[in-house]
C-alpha positions in Angstrom: 2.7 -32.2 23.5 0.4 -31.7 20.5 -0.8 -28.5 22.1 2.7 -27.2 22.4 3.5 -28.0 18.8 0.4 -26.2 17.6 1.3 -23.2 19.7 4.8 -23.1 18.2 3.3 -23.4 14.7 1.0 -20.5 15.4 3.8 -18.4 16.8 5.8 -19.3 13.7 3.0 -18.1 11.5 2.8 -14.8 13.5 6.5 -14.2 13.1 6.3 -14.9 9.3 3.3 -12.6 9.0 5.2 -9.8 10.8 8.2 -10.3 8.5 5.9 -10.3 5.4 4.3 -7.1 6.7 7.6 -5.4 7.1 8.7 -6.5 3.6 5.5 -5.3 2.0 5.8 -2.0 3.8 9.3 -1.6 2.6 8.3 -2.5 -1.0 5.4 0.0 -0.9 7.8 2.7 0.4 10.3 2.0 -2.4 7.5 2.1 -5.0 6.1 5.4 -3.7 9.6 6.8 -3.7 10.2 5.7 -7.3 6.8 7.1 -8.4 7.6 10.5 -6.8 11.0 10.5 -8.6 9.2 9.7 -11.8 6.7 12.4 -11.3 9.5 14.9 -10.6 11.3 13.8 -13.8 8.1 14.2 -15.8 7.7 17.7 -14.4 11.3 18.6 -15.3 10.8 17.1 -18.7 7.7 19.2 -19.3 9.5 22.3 -18.2 12.4 21.5 -20.6 9.9 20.9 -23.4 8.2 24.2 -22.7 11.5 26.0 -22.8 12.5 24.3 -26.0 9.2 25.2 -27.6 9.6 28.8 -26.5 13.0 28.9 -28.1 11.7 27.3 -31.3 9.0 30.0 -31.4 11.7 32.7 -30.9 13.6 31.1 -33.8 10.6 31.1 -36.1 9.8 34.7 -35.2 13.4 35.8 -36.0 13.6 33.6 -39.2 17.3 33.9 -39.0 18.5 31.7 -36.2 22.0 32.1 -34.8 24.1 29.0 -34.2 23.9 29.6 -30.4 20.1 29.5 -30.4 20.1 26.3 -32.4 22.5 24.8 -29.9 20.3 25.9 -27.0 17.3 24.3 -28.6 19.1 21.0 -29.1 20.3 21.1 -25.5 16.8 21.7 -24.2 15.3 18.9 -26.3 18.1 16.6 -25.0 17.2 17.5 -21.4 13.5 16.7 -22.1 14.4 13.4 -23.6 16.7 12.6 -20.7 14.1 13.6 -18.1 11.4 11.5 -19.8 13.8 8.6 -20.1 14.7 8.9 -16.4 11.0 9.0 -15.5 10.3 5.9 -17.5 13.2 4.0 -15.9 11.9 5.0 -12.5 8.4 3.9 -13.3 9.8 0.5 -14.4 11.6 0.2 -11.1 8.3 1.0 -9.3 6.5 -1.7 -11.3 9.0 -4.2 -10.0 8.1 -3.4 -6.5 4.4 -3.4 -7.3 4.7 -6.8 -9.0 6.4 -8.2 -5.9 3.5 -6.9 -3.8 1.0 -8.6 -6.0 2.7 -12.0 -5.5 
C-alpha cells in the first residue's frame, strides 16, 4: 500500500514537472517574441530618427524652411517617439514573462 502511494506521488511530481516545463517553454517563447518585436521597433525608431535628422539637415542648409518640410520633420519625430514607446512597452511585457520564469 505504501509503495503504491509513493509511486502515485512520484507520478504526480512527474506530471507537475512536465506541466511546469511546458509553461516555462511558453513563457520563454513569449518573451523571445516580445524582445524580437522590441528590437524591430527600435530599428524602425532609429530609421525614423535618421530620416528626421536628414530633413533637419536639409532645413538648416536651406535656411528657409517650407511649412511642408516642417510638418514632415514633426511627423518623422512623432514616428520615432512612437516606435521607441512601442519598443519600451514590448520590453516591459517581456520582463513580465522573464520575472515569471525566475519565480
